[in-house]
CHARMM-style PDB file with segment names, atoms N, HN, CA, C and O in Angstrom:
ATOM      1  N   MET     1      80.087 120.024 -66.181  1.00  0.00      PROA
ATOM      2  CA  MET     1      79.785 121.344 -65.661  1.00  0.00      PROA
ATOM      3  C   MET     1      78.455 121.265 -64.911  1.00  0.00      PROA
ATOM      4  O   MET     1      77.435 121.732 -65.418  1.00  0.00      PROA
ATOM      5  N   ALA     2      78.454 120.692 -63.732  1.00  0.00      PROA
ATOM      6  HN  ALA     2      79.282 120.313 -63.320  1.00  0.00      PROA
ATOM      7  CA  ALA     2      77.227 120.427 -62.989  1.00  0.00      PROA
ATOM      8  C   ALA     2      76.762 121.600 -62.137  1.00  0.00      PROA
ATOM      9  O   ALA     2      75.574 121.697 -61.830  1.00  0.00      PROA
ATOM     10  N   ASN     3      77.657 122.482 -61.753  1.00  0.00      PROA
ATOM     11  HN  ASN     3      78.622 122.403 -62.002  1.00  0.00      PROA
ATOM     12  CA  ASN     3      77.317 123.573 -60.858  1.00  0.00      PROA
ATOM     13  C   ASN     3      76.568 124.680 -61.614  1.00  0.00      PROA
ATOM     14  O   ASN     3      77.086 125.198 -62.604  1.00  0.00      PROA
ATOM     15  N   PRO     4      75.347 125.055 -61.164  1.00  0.00      PROA
ATOM     16  CA  PRO     4      74.591 126.108 -61.848  1.00  0.00      PROA
ATOM     17  C   PRO     4      75.340 127.443 -61.916  1.00  0.00      PROA
ATOM     18  O   PRO     4      75.233 128.160 -62.912  1.00  0.00      PROA
ATOM     19  N   THR     5      76.086 127.777 -60.883  1.00  0.00      PROA
ATOM     20  HN  THR     5      76.174 127.195 -60.075  1.00  0.00      PROA
ATOM     21  CA  THR     5      76.851 129.024 -60.905  1.00  0.00      PROA
ATOM     22  C   THR     5      77.887 128.993 -62.013  1.00  0.00      PROA
ATOM     23  O   THR     5      78.111 129.996 -62.692  1.00  0.00      PROA
ATOM     24  N   THR     6      78.509 127.859 -62.192  1.00  0.00      PROA
ATOM     25  HN  THR     6      78.328 127.045 -61.641  1.00  0.00      PROA
ATOM     26  CA  THR     6      79.488 127.695 -63.262  1.00  0.00      PROA
ATOM     27  C   THR     6      78.830 127.873 -64.624  1.00  0.00      PROA
ATOM     28  O   THR     6      79.405 128.485 -65.524  1.00  0.00      PROA
ATOM     29  N   ARG     7      77.623 127.337 -64.771  1.00  0.00      PROA
ATOM     30  HN  ARG     7      77.155 126.840 -64.041  1.00  0.00      PROA
ATOM     31  CA  ARG     7      76.916 127.467 -66.054  1.00  0.00      PROA
ATOM     32  C   ARG     7      76.509 128.914 -66.307  1.00  0.00      PROA
ATOM     33  O   ARG     7      76.602 129.386 -67.440  1.00  0.00      PROA
ATOM     34  N   VAL     8      76.059 129.628 -65.277  1.00  0.00      PROA
ATOM     35  HN  VAL     8      75.984 129.245 -64.356  1.00  0.00      PROA
ATOM     36  CA  VAL     8      75.691 131.032 -65.446  1.00  0.00      PROA
ATOM     37  C   VAL     8      76.913 131.836 -65.894  1.00  0.00      PROA
ATOM     38  O   VAL     8      76.818 132.672 -66.793  1.00  0.00      PROA
ATOM     39  N   LEU     9      78.041 131.581 -65.269  1.00  0.00      PROA
ATOM     40  HN  LEU     9      78.118 130.902 -64.539  1.00  0.00      PROA
ATOM     41  CA  LEU     9      79.269 132.280 -65.667  1.00  0.00      PROA
ATOM     42  C   LEU     9      79.702 131.879 -67.073  1.00  0.00      PROA
ATOM     43  O   LEU     9      80.245 132.704 -67.808  1.00  0.00      PROA
ATOM     44  N   ALA    10      79.472 130.636 -67.454  1.00  0.00      PROA
ATOM     45  HN  ALA    10      79.031 129.966 -66.857  1.00  0.00      PROA
ATOM     46  CA  ALA    10      79.794 130.191 -68.810  1.00  0.00      PROA
ATOM     47  C   ALA    10      78.903 130.900 -69.832  1.00  0.00      PROA
ATOM     48  O   ALA    10      79.370 131.270 -70.909  1.00  0.00      PROA
ATOM     49  N   VAL    11      77.632 131.090 -69.502  1.00  0.00      PROA
ATOM     50  HN  VAL    11      77.253 130.790 -68.627  1.00  0.00      PROA
ATOM     51  CA  VAL    11      76.729 131.841 -70.373  1.00  0.00      PROA
ATOM     52  C   VAL    11      77.251 133.261 -70.545  1.00  0.00      PROA
ATOM     53  O   VAL    11      77.313 133.772 -71.663  1.00  0.00      PROA
ATOM     54  N   LEU    12      77.620 133.891 -69.454  1.00  0.00      PROA
ATOM     55  HN  LEU    12      77.570 133.476 -68.546  1.00  0.00      PROA
ATOM     56  CA  LEU    12      78.150 135.247 -69.516  1.00  0.00      PROA
ATOM     57  C   LEU    12      79.381 135.306 -70.414  1.00  0.00      PROA
ATOM     58  O   LEU    12      79.499 136.198 -71.253  1.00  0.00      PROA
ATOM     59  N   GLU    13      80.282 134.372 -70.239  1.00  0.00      PROA
ATOM     60  HN  GLU    13      80.186 133.647 -69.557  1.00  0.00      PROA
ATOM     61  CA  GLU    13      81.500 134.345 -71.050  1.00  0.00      PROA
ATOM     62  C   GLU    13      81.179 134.158 -72.536  1.00  0.00      PROA
ATOM     63  O   GLU    13      81.753 134.836 -73.388  1.00  0.00      PROA
ATOM     64  N   LEU    14      80.267 133.243 -72.840  1.00  0.00      PROA
ATOM     65  HN  LEU    14      79.801 132.692 -72.148  1.00  0.00      PROA
ATOM     66  CA  LEU    14      79.896 133.018 -74.236  1.00  0.00      PROA
ATOM     67  C   LEU    14      79.231 134.244 -74.845  1.00  0.00      PROA
ATOM     68  O   LEU    14      79.485 134.578 -76.002  1.00  0.00      PROA
ATOM     69  N   LEU    15      78.383 134.913 -74.077  1.00  0.00      PROA
ATOM     70  HN  LEU    15      78.176 134.642 -73.137  1.00  0.00      PROA
ATOM     71  CA  LEU    15      77.719 136.110 -74.589  1.00  0.00      PROA
ATOM     72  C   LEU    15      78.711 137.249 -74.810  1.00  0.00      PROA
ATOM     73  O   LEU    15      78.543 138.049 -75.731  1.00  0.00      PROA
ATOM     74  N   GLN    16      79.720 137.326 -73.990  1.00  0.00      PROA
ATOM     75  HN  GLN    16      79.857 136.676 -73.242  1.00  0.00      PROA
ATOM     76  CA  GLN    16      80.722 138.379 -74.155  1.00  0.00      PROA
ATOM     77  C   GLN    16      81.600 138.130 -75.372  1.00  0.00      PROA
ATOM     78  O   GLN    16      82.060 139.081 -76.004  1.00  0.00      PROA
ATOM     79  N   THR    17      81.840 136.876 -75.707  1.00  0.00      PROA
ATOM     80  HN  THR    17      81.467 136.104 -75.193  1.00  0.00      PROA
ATOM     81  CA  THR    17      82.730 136.578 -76.823  1.00  0.00      PROA
ATOM     82  C   THR    17      81.988 136.366 -78.139  1.00  0.00      PROA
ATOM     83  O   THR    17      82.574 136.529 -79.209  1.00  0.00      PROA
ATOM     84  N   HSD    18      80.705 136.005 -78.074  1.00  0.00      PROA
ATOM     85  HN  HSD    18      80.229 135.872 -77.204  1.00  0.00      PROA
ATOM     86  CA  HSD    18      79.901 135.757 -79.276  1.00  0.00      PROA
ATOM     87  C   HSD    18      78.613 136.567 -79.165  1.00  0.00      PROA
ATOM     88  O   HSD    18      77.605 136.077 -78.654  1.00  0.00      PROA
ATOM     89  N   VAL    19      78.650 137.785 -79.637  1.00  0.00      PROA
ATOM     90  HN  VAL    19      79.468 138.183 -80.051  1.00  0.00      PROA
ATOM     91  CA  VAL    19      77.537 138.722 -79.433  1.00  0.00      PROA
ATOM     92  C   VAL    19      76.216 138.208 -80.011  1.00  0.00      PROA
ATOM     93  O   VAL    19      75.160 138.431 -79.417  1.00  0.00      PROA
ATOM     94  N   GLN    20      76.257 137.540 -81.130  1.00  0.00      PROA
ATOM     95  HN  GLN    20      77.114 137.359 -81.612  1.00  0.00      PROA
ATOM     96  CA  GLN    20      75.029 137.119 -81.800  1.00  0.00      PROA
ATOM     97  C   GLN    20      74.603 135.681 -81.486  1.00  0.00      PROA
ATOM     98  O   GLN    20      73.807 135.110 -82.232  1.00  0.00      PROA
ATOM     99  N   MET    21      75.099 135.093 -80.425  1.00  0.00      PROA
ATOM    100  HN  MET    21      75.746 135.556 -79.819  1.00  0.00      PROA
ATOM    101  CA  MET    21      74.771 133.705 -80.113  1.00  0.00      PROA
ATOM    102  C   MET    21      73.354 133.609 -79.541  1.00  0.00      PROA
ATOM    103  O   MET    21      72.993 134.342 -78.620  1.00  0.00      PROA
ATOM    104  N   GLY    22      72.564 132.699 -80.098  1.00  0.00      PROA
ATOM    105  HN  GLY    22      72.857 132.104 -80.846  1.00  0.00      PROA
ATOM    106  CA  GLY    22      71.184 132.528 -79.658  1.00  0.00      PROA
ATOM    107  C   GLY    22      71.042 131.486 -78.562  1.00  0.00      PROA
ATOM    108  O   GLY    22      71.999 130.800 -78.202  1.00  0.00      PROA
ATOM    109  N   GLY    23      69.837 131.385 -78.045  1.00  0.00      PROA
ATOM    110  HN  GLY    23      69.060 131.942 -78.338  1.00  0.00      PROA
ATOM    111  CA  GLY    23      69.558 130.469 -76.954  1.00  0.00      PROA
ATOM    112  C   GLY    23      69.799 129.006 -77.296  1.00  0.00      PROA
ATOM    113  O   GLY    23      70.304 128.244 -76.472  1.00  0.00      PROA
ATOM    114  N   ALA    24      69.436 128.616 -78.518  1.00  0.00      PROA
ATOM    115  HN  ALA    24      69.026 129.235 -79.188  1.00  0.00      PROA
ATOM    116  CA  ALA    24      69.618 127.219 -78.916  1.00  0.00      PROA
ATOM    117  C   ALA    24      71.098 126.848 -78.946  1.00  0.00      PROA
ATOM    118  O   ALA    24      71.484 125.771 -78.493  1.00  0.00      PROA
ATOM    119  N   GLU    25      71.915 127.737 -79.478  1.00  0.00      PROA
ATOM    120  HN  GLU    25      71.602 128.613 -79.846  1.00  0.00      PROA
ATOM    121  CA  GLU    25      73.350 127.451 -79.541  1.00  0.00      PROA
ATOM    122  C   GLU    25      73.974 127.458 -78.144  1.00  0.00      PROA
ATOM    123  O   GLU    25      74.826 126.623 -77.838  1.00  0.00      PROA
ATOM    124  N   LEU    26      73.550 128.402 -77.294  1.00  0.00      PROA
ATOM    125  HN  LEU    26      72.859 129.081 -77.542  1.00  0.00      PROA
ATOM    126  CA  LEU    26      74.038 128.424 -75.909  1.00  0.00      PROA
ATOM    127  C   LEU    26      73.693 127.110 -75.212  1.00  0.00      PROA
ATOM    128  O   LEU    26      74.535 126.508 -74.546  1.00  0.00      PROA
ATOM    129  N   ALA    27      72.454 126.679 -75.373  1.00  0.00      PROA
ATOM    130  HN  ALA    27      71.770 127.168 -75.914  1.00  0.00      PROA
ATOM    131  CA  ALA    27      72.010 125.440 -74.729  1.00  0.00      PROA
ATOM    132  C   ALA    27      72.823 124.248 -75.214  1.00  0.00      PROA
ATOM    133  O   ALA    27      73.222 123.394 -74.423  1.00  0.00      PROA
ATOM    134  N   GLU    28      73.063 124.197 -76.516  1.00  0.00      PROA
ATOM    135  HN  GLU    28      72.738 124.891 -77.159  1.00  0.00      PROA
ATOM    136  CA  GLU    28      73.836 123.088 -77.071  1.00  0.00      PROA
ATOM    137  C   GLU    28      75.261 123.081 -76.526  1.00  0.00      PROA
ATOM    138  O   GLU    28      75.778 122.028 -76.154  1.00  0.00      PROA
ATOM    139  N   ARG    29      75.892 124.238 -76.479  1.00  0.00      PROA
ATOM    140  HN  ARG    29      75.472 125.094 -76.782  1.00  0.00      PROA
ATOM    141  CA  ARG    29      77.276 124.315 -75.997  1.00  0.00      PROA
ATOM    142  C   ARG    29      77.408 123.930 -74.531  1.00  0.00      PROA
ATOM    143  O   ARG    29      78.412 123.349 -74.119  1.00  0.00      PROA
ATOM    144  N   LEU    30      76.375 124.263 -73.739  1.00  0.00      PROA
ATOM    145  HN  LEU    30      75.559 124.735 -74.074  1.00  0.00      PROA
ATOM    146  CA  LEU    30      76.445 123.971 -72.309  1.00  0.00      PROA
ATOM    147  C   LEU    30      75.803 122.630 -71.942  1.00  0.00      PROA
ATOM    148  O   LEU    30      75.912 122.184 -70.799  1.00  0.00      PROA
ATOM    149  N   GLY    31      75.147 121.997 -72.887  1.00  0.00      PROA
ATOM    150  HN  GLY    31      75.058 122.359 -73.815  1.00  0.00      PROA
ATOM    151  CA  GLY    31      74.527 120.708 -72.618  1.00  0.00      PROA
ATOM    152  C   GLY    31      73.299 120.804 -71.730  1.00  0.00      PROA
ATOM    153  O   GLY    31      73.033 119.910 -70.927  1.00  0.00      PROA
ATOM    154  N   VAL    32      72.544 121.899 -71.877  1.00  0.00      PROA
ATOM    155  HN  VAL    32      72.759 122.626 -72.530  1.00  0.00      PROA
ATOM    156  CA  VAL    32      71.305 122.096 -71.118  1.00  0.00      PROA
ATOM    157  C   VAL    32      70.194 122.444 -72.110  1.00  0.00      PROA
ATOM    158  O   VAL    32      70.447 122.602 -73.304  1.00  0.00      PROA
ATOM    159  N   ASN    33      68.968 122.561 -71.607  1.00  0.00      PROA
ATOM    160  HN  ASN    33      68.763 122.432 -70.636  1.00  0.00      PROA
ATOM    161  CA  ASN    33      67.888 122.936 -72.508  1.00  0.00      PROA
ATOM    162  C   ASN    33      67.702 124.456 -72.539  1.00  0.00      PROA
ATOM    163  O   ASN    33      68.272 125.179 -71.722  1.00  0.00      PROA
ATOM    164  N   ARG    34      66.902 124.921 -73.484  1.00  0.00      PROA
ATOM    165  HN  ARG    34      66.439 124.333 -74.147  1.00  0.00      PROA
ATOM    166  CA  ARG    34      66.717 126.376 -73.658  1.00  0.00      PROA
ATOM    167  C   ARG    34      66.040 127.009 -72.446  1.00  0.00      PROA
ATOM    168  O   ARG    34      66.259 128.185 -72.157  1.00  0.00      PROA
ATOM    169  N   ARG    35      65.228 126.245 -71.747  1.00  0.00      PROA
ATOM    170  HN  ARG    35      65.050 125.289 -71.982  1.00  0.00      PROA
ATOM    171  CA  ARG    35      64.576 126.778 -70.543  1.00  0.00      PROA
ATOM    172  C   ARG    35      65.631 127.167 -69.499  1.00  0.00      PROA
ATOM    173  O   ARG    35      65.525 128.212 -68.857  1.00  0.00      PROA
ATOM    174  N   ASN    36      66.641 126.319 -69.341  1.00  0.00      PROA
ATOM    175  HN  ASN    36      66.728 125.471 -69.862  1.00  0.00      PROA
ATOM    176  CA  ASN    36      67.722 126.635 -68.401  1.00  0.00      PROA
ATOM    177  C   ASN    36      68.463 127.894 -68.836  1.00  0.00      PROA
ATOM    178  O   ASN    36      68.830 128.717 -67.997  1.00  0.00      PROA
ATOM    179  N   ILE    37      68.684 128.050 -70.133  1.00  0.00      PROA
ATOM    180  HN  ILE    37      68.386 127.382 -70.814  1.00  0.00      PROA
ATOM    181  CA  ILE    37      69.373 129.245 -70.632  1.00  0.00      PROA
ATOM    182  C   ILE    37      68.565 130.488 -70.283  1.00  0.00      PROA
ATOM    183  O   ILE    37      69.132 131.488 -69.844  1.00  0.00      PROA
ATOM    184  N   ARG    38      67.261 130.441 -70.471  1.00  0.00      PROA
ATOM    185  HN  ARG    38      66.800 129.629 -70.828  1.00  0.00      PROA
ATOM    186  CA  ARG    38      66.424 131.591 -70.105  1.00  0.00      PROA
ATOM    187  C   ARG    38      66.554 131.900 -68.610  1.00  0.00      PROA
ATOM    188  O   ARG    38      66.605 133.065 -68.214  1.00  0.00      PROA
ATOM    189  N   ARG    39      66.608 130.858 -67.791  1.00  0.00      PROA
ATOM    190  HN  ARG    39      66.567 129.912 -68.113  1.00  0.00      PROA
ATOM    191  CA  ARG    39      66.769 131.035 -66.350  1.00  0.00      PROA
ATOM    192  C   ARG    39      68.117 131.687 -66.026  1.00  0.00      PROA
ATOM    193  O   ARG    39      68.192 132.579 -65.181  1.00  0.00      PROA
ATOM    194  N   TYR    40      69.176 131.237 -66.702  1.00  0.00      PROA
ATOM    195  HN  TYR    40      69.115 130.513 -67.388  1.00  0.00      PROA
ATOM    196  CA  TYR    40      70.513 131.802 -66.468  1.00  0.00      PROA
ATOM    197  C   TYR    40      70.575 133.259 -66.909  1.00  0.00      PROA
ATOM    198  O   TYR    40      71.206 134.082 -66.245  1.00  0.00      PROA
ATOM    199  N   ILE    41      69.928 133.584 -68.024  1.00  0.00      PROA
ATOM    200  HN  ILE    41      69.416 132.916 -68.564  1.00  0.00      PROA
ATOM    201  CA  ILE    41      69.892 134.966 -68.503  1.00  0.00      PROA
ATOM    202  C   ILE    41      69.164 135.845 -67.482  1.00  0.00      PROA
ATOM    203  O   ILE    41      69.602 136.959 -67.195  1.00  0.00      PROA
ATOM    204  N   THR    42      68.068 135.347 -66.943  1.00  0.00      PROA
ATOM    205  HN  THR    42      67.713 134.442 -67.176  1.00  0.00      PROA
ATOM    206  CA  THR    42      67.321 136.095 -65.925  1.00  0.00      PROA
ATOM    207  C   THR    42      68.179 136.331 -64.690  1.00  0.00      PROA
ATOM    208  O   THR    42      68.160 137.422 -64.120  1.00  0.00      PROA
ATOM    209  N   LEU    43      68.929 135.320 -64.273  1.00  0.00      PROA
ATOM    210  HN  LEU    43      68.945 134.433 -64.735  1.00  0.00      PROA
ATOM    211  CA  LEU    43      69.831 135.481 -63.124  1.00  0.00      PROA
ATOM    212  C   LEU    43      70.872 136.570 -63.395  1.00  0.00      PROA
ATOM    213  O   LEU    43      71.150 137.404 -62.533  1.00  0.00      PROA
ATOM    214  N   LEU    44      71.439 136.552 -64.591  1.00  0.00      PROA
ATOM    215  HN  LEU    44      71.213 135.874 -65.291  1.00  0.00      PROA
ATOM    216  CA  LEU    44      72.423 137.580 -64.942  1.00  0.00      PROA
ATOM    217  C   LEU    44      71.785 138.971 -64.915  1.00  0.00      PROA
ATOM    218  O   LEU    44      72.380 139.919 -64.403  1.00  0.00      PROA
ATOM    219  N   GLU    45      70.585 139.089 -65.460  1.00  0.00      PROA
ATOM    220  HN  GLU    45      70.101 138.319 -65.875  1.00  0.00      PROA
ATOM    221  CA  GLU    45      69.891 140.383 -65.446  1.00  0.00      PROA
ATOM    222  C   GLU    45      69.587 140.825 -64.020  1.00  0.00      PROA
ATOM    223  O   GLU    45      69.710 142.007 -63.699  1.00  0.00      PROA
ATOM    224  N   ASP    46      69.192 139.893 -63.166  1.00  0.00      PROA
ATOM    225  HN  ASP    46      69.092 138.933 -63.427  1.00  0.00      PROA
ATOM    226  CA  ASP    46      68.908 140.212 -61.762  1.00  0.00      PROA
ATOM    227  C   ASP    46      70.151 140.703 -61.033  1.00  0.00      PROA
ATOM    228  O   ASP    46      70.050 141.463 -60.070  1.00  0.00      PROA
ATOM    229  N   MET    47      71.325 140.272 -61.491  1.00  0.00      PROA
ATOM    230  HN  MET    47      71.408 139.655 -62.274  1.00  0.00      PROA
ATOM    231  CA  MET    47      72.587 140.716 -60.895  1.00  0.00      PROA
ATOM    232  C   MET    47      73.068 142.036 -61.490  1.00  0.00      PROA
ATOM    233  O   MET    47      74.111 142.558 -61.096  1.00  0.00      PROA
ATOM    234  N   GLY    48      72.302 142.572 -62.442  1.00  0.00      PROA
ATOM    235  HN  GLY    48      71.455 142.147 -62.761  1.00  0.00      PROA
ATOM    236  CA  GLY    48      72.656 143.853 -63.025  1.00  0.00      PROA
ATOM    237  C   GLY    48      73.483 143.774 -64.289  1.00  0.00      PROA
ATOM    238  O   GLY    48      73.965 144.795 -64.779  1.00  0.00      PROA
ATOM    239  N   VAL    49      73.654 142.576 -64.826  1.00  0.00      PROA
ATOM    240  HN  VAL    49      73.262 141.747 -64.428  1.00  0.00      PROA
ATOM    241  CA  VAL    49      74.403 142.420 -66.075  1.00  0.00      PROA
ATOM    242  C   VAL    49      73.463 142.794 -67.222  1.00  0.00      PROA
ATOM    243  O   VAL    49      72.401 142.189 -67.372  1.00  0.00      PROA
ATOM    244  N   PRO    50      73.843 143.787 -68.034  1.00  0.00      PROA
ATOM    245  CA  PRO    50      72.958 144.184 -69.134  1.00  0.00      PROA
ATOM    246  C   PRO    50      72.972 143.136 -70.250  1.00  0.00      PROA
ATOM    247  O   PRO    50      74.028 142.815 -70.796  1.00  0.00      PROA
ATOM    248  N   ILE    51      71.813 142.617 -70.576  1.00  0.00      PROA
ATOM    249  HN  ILE    51      70.956 142.878 -70.132  1.00  0.00      PROA
ATOM    250  CA  ILE    51      71.655 141.630 -71.636  1.00  0.00      PROA
ATOM    251  C   ILE    51      70.761 142.244 -72.698  1.00  0.00      PROA
ATOM    252  O   ILE    51      69.647 142.676 -72.403  1.00  0.00      PROA
ATOM    253  N   ILE    52      71.242 142.284 -73.926  1.00  0.00      PROA
ATOM    254  HN  ILE    52      72.147 141.933 -74.166  1.00  0.00      PROA
ATOM    255  CA  ILE    52      70.441 142.813 -75.029  1.00  0.00      PROA
ATOM    256  C   ILE    52      69.836 141.640 -75.774  1.00  0.00      PROA
ATOM    257  O   ILE    52      70.542 140.803 -76.337  1.00  0.00      PROA
ATOM    258  N   ARG    53      68.521 141.599 -75.766  1.00  0.00      PROA
ATOM    259  HN  ARG    53      67.947 142.279 -75.309  1.00  0.00      PROA
ATOM    260  CA  ARG    53      67.814 140.502 -76.444  1.00  0.00      PROA
ATOM    261  C   ARG    53      67.411 141.006 -77.828  1.00  0.00      PROA
ATOM    262  O   ARG    53      66.827 142.081 -77.968  1.00  0.00      PROA
ATOM    263  N   GLN    54      67.730 140.220 -78.834  1.00  0.00      PROA
ATOM    264  HN  GLN    54      68.204 139.347 -78.720  1.00  0.00      PROA
ATOM    265  CA  GLN    54      67.403 140.604 -80.197  1.00  0.00      PROA
ATOM    266  C   GLN    54      66.514 139.551 -80.822  1.00  0.00      PROA
ATOM    267  O   GLN    54      66.755 138.350 -80.696  1.00  0.00      PROA
ATOM    268  N   LYS    55      65.481 140.024 -81.500  1.00  0.00      PROA
ATOM    269  HN  LYS    55      65.285 140.999 -81.602  1.00  0.00      PROA
ATOM    270  CA  LYS    55      64.613 139.132 -82.268  1.00  0.00      PROA
ATOM    271  C   LYS    55      65.080 139.185 -83.710  1.00  0.00      PROA
ATOM    272  O   LYS    55      65.255 140.255 -84.294  1.00  0.00      PROA
ATOM    273  N   ILE    56      65.277 138.002 -84.266  1.00  0.00      PROA
ATOM    274  HN  ILE    56      65.136 137.133 -83.792  1.00  0.00      PROA
ATOM    275  CA  ILE    56      65.751 137.953 -85.662  1.00  0.00      PROA
ATOM    276  C   ILE    56      64.639 137.416 -86.536  1.00  0.00      PROA
ATOM    277  OT1 ILE    56      64.812 137.289 -87.748  1.00  0.00      PROA
TER     278      ILE     56
END
């Protein structure tokens, strides 16, 4: 999954199906680091996708 757009869409799909999934698990599933996940989340928010961030 080398294409960044594909990874952003994969993040969106995972968040829609697993509401409580954290950054570490997202990164592990996609084979990227947590910094990339934060970047993908920001891209989704910039596109108007509502992301609810929860501190546990």
